[in-house]
Wavefront OBJ file of the C-alpha trace (Angstrom):
o trace
v 12.438 -36.203 8.208
v 11.037 -38.675 10.238
v 9.176 -37.690 12.961
v 6.910 -38.994 15.792
v 3.273 -38.686 14.973
v 1.663 -38.306 18.525
v -2.093 -38.997 17.405
v -0.800 -42.815 16.415
v 0.974 -43.187 20.226
v -2.934 -42.608 21.211
v -3.864 -45.316 18.676
v -1.660 -47.341 19.864
v -3.569 -47.110 22.836
v -7.180 -48.475 22.044
v -5.693 -50.403 19.224
v -2.792 -52.007 19.734
v -3.378 -54.480 20.161
v -5.021 -54.767 17.014
v -1.638 -55.334 15.681
v 0.581 -58.700 15.061
v 2.598 -58.826 18.010
v 6.185 -57.577 16.706
v 3.884 -54.479 14.992
v 2.701 -53.889 18.527
v 5.842 -54.372 20.644
v 8.144 -52.162 17.286
v 5.230 -49.694 17.640
v 5.628 -49.650 21.163
v 8.837 -49.045 21.923
v 9.194 -46.342 19.214
v 6.361 -44.233 20.800
v 5.226 -45.072 24.274
v 9.207 -46.329 25.550
v 10.828 -42.877 22.835
v 13.239 -45.253 21.615
v 15.813 -44.592 18.416
v 15.590 -46.655 15.271
v 18.150 -47.223 15.613
v 17.505 -48.945 19.471
v 15.001 -51.297 17.562
v 16.995 -52.133 15.235
v 19.295 -52.576 17.296
v 17.494 -54.808 19.958
v 15.454 -56.466 17.230
v 18.781 -57.444 15.084
v 17.430 -55.910 12.182
v 17.642 -52.760 9.696
v 15.938 -49.374 10.525
v 14.375 -49.954 7.474
v 13.087 -52.167 8.959
v 11.547 -50.548 11.874
v 11.067 -47.954 9.947
v 8.535 -49.870 7.620
v 7.262 -52.027 10.590
v 6.572 -48.902 11.779
v 4.558 -47.413 8.864
v 2.372 -51.063 8.435
v 1.347 -50.066 12.114
v 0.631 -46.760 11.639
v -1.183 -47.584 8.322
v -3.152 -50.010 10.385
v -4.162 -48.023 13.025
v -5.175 -45.467 11.727
v -7.369 -47.460 9.434
v -9.565 -49.261 12.430
v -9.707 -45.672 13.332
v -11.338 -44.688 10.085
v -13.340 -48.022 10.451
v -14.674 -47.955 14.265
v -14.354 -44.956 15.129
v -12.983 -45.455 19.251
v -10.676 -42.816 19.035
v -14.234 -40.046 18.485
v -15.948 -41.505 20.610
v -14.291 -41.587 23.873
v -13.342 -37.767 22.787
v -16.814 -36.887 22.086
v -17.994 -38.597 25.313
v -15.358 -36.531 26.983
v -16.344 -33.385 26.159
v -19.936 -34.094 26.001
v -19.019 -35.517 30.390
v -17.200 -31.587 30.517
v -20.071 -29.790 29.218
v -22.807 -32.205 31.256
v -20.606 -31.438 34.618
v -20.432 -27.568 33.618
v -23.881 -27.035 33.341
v -24.666 -30.030 36.359
v -22.555 -27.139 38.672
v -24.497 -24.434 37.435
v -28.209 -25.983 38.182
v -27.439 -27.252 41.327
v -27.206 -23.699 42.852
v -30.619 -23.434 41.988
v -32.616 -24.804 44.561
v -35.892 -24.866 42.175
v -33.723 -27.439 40.476
v -32.276 -30.006 43.323
v -34.294 -32.570 41.520
v -32.494 -31.898 37.236
v -28.662 -31.604 39.407
v -29.100 -35.320 40.891
v -29.672 -36.687 37.337
v -27.594 -34.623 35.378
v -25.219 -35.970 38.850
v -26.272 -39.977 37.578
v -25.453 -39.224 34.027
v -21.644 -38.284 34.650
v -21.849 -40.844 36.648
v -22.837 -43.491 33.750
v -20.741 -42.182 31.214
v -17.911 -42.051 33.115
v -18.184 -45.844 34.851
v -16.095 -46.688 32.661
v -13.109 -44.295 32.516
l 1 2 3 4 5 6 7 8 9 10 11 12 13 14 15 16 17 18 19 20 21 22 23 24 25 26 27 28 29 30 31 32 33 34 35 36 37 38 39 40 41 42 43 44 45 46 47 48 49 50 51 52 53 54 55 56 57 58 59 60 61 62 63 64 65 66 67 68 69 70 71 72 73 74 75 76 77 78 79 80 81 82 83 84 85 86 87 88 89 90 91 92 93 94 95 96 97 98 99 100 101 102 103 104 105 106 107 108 109 110 111 112 113 114 115 116
């Protein structure tokens, strides 16, 4: 059975623009729009097997990109680090002697999350 892997949908968000337009379109229809292979095949004028082949090809490419660039792993690591910093900042901000350190932590959080 050909089941959807939601990790691939996540990779598609990061690396989708690196795929060729046709593959990207089919991958987005399958993962983002939740269309079936038959629905996509009908829309694209190709066979279900052709759609499945393009999806598999796209999945391989997305996994390759993540293996080489690790953007998803880096993003997830940064998000976890930010959560930990937020927890420490909350603890530190309750201590009058550590107000300056709490401000530094808040500034670090702002810097890390600025792009998000």
